C-alpha positions in Angstrom: 68.0 -68.7 -38.8 66.7 -71.2 -41.0 68.6 -74.3 -42.0 69.3 -73.1 -45.6 70.8 -69.9 -44.2 72.9 -72.0 -41.6 74.1 -74.4 -44.3 75.2 -71.5 -46.4 77.0 -69.9 -43.5 78.6 -73.4 -42.8 79.4 -73.8 -46.2 81.3 -70.3 -46.4 82.9 -70.7 -43.2 84.2 -74.2 -44.6 85.6 -72.8 -47.6 87.1 -70.2 -45.7 88.8 -72.8 -43.4 89.8 -74.8 -46.7 91.5 -71.8 -48.0 93.5 -71.2 -45.0 94.5 -74.8 -44.6 95.7 -74.9 -48.2 97.3 -71.5 -48.0 99.1 -72.9 -44.8 100.3 -76.1 -46.7 101.2 -74.3 -49.6 103.4 -71.8 -47.8 105.5 -74.7 -46.5 108.7 -74.3 -49.0 109.4 -78.2 -48.8 105.7 -79.1 -49.7 105.7 -76.5 -52.7 109.1 -77.7 -54.1 108.2 -81.4 -53.8 104.6 -80.4 -55.9 106.7 -78.3 -58.3 109.3 -81.0 -59.0 106.4 -83.6 -59.4 104.1 -81.7 -61.7 106.3 -78.9 -63.4 108.5 -80.3 -66.0 110.8 -77.0 -65.7 111.7 -78.3 -62.4 111.9 -81.9 -62.6 115.8 -82.0 -63.0 116.6 -79.9 -59.9 117.1 -81.1 -56.7 114.2 -80.4 -54.0 116.9 -78.1 -52.0 117.5 -75.8 -55.3 113.9 -75.5 -55.8 113.3 -74.3 -52.2 116.1 -71.9 -52.4 114.3 -70.6 -56.0 111.2 -70.1 -54.3 112.6 -68.5 -51.1 114.8 -65.9 -53.6 111.7 -65.2 -55.3 109.4 -64.5 -52.4 111.8 -61.9 -51.1 111.8 -60.2 -54.4 108.1 -59.6 -54.4 
């Protein structure tokens, strides 16, 4: 394989690893609750524990 082919493969593998890592991080309900509280105005007034419960309930519905 030439260096360009190896770079493309490496980039694709890197993207896949990054995607999986982000999925793992965002699947942590405490991390997701903090992000929602900090960046989504509808959640800013809610305690983190309540956001976690809401997310868990929503996940069970799907």
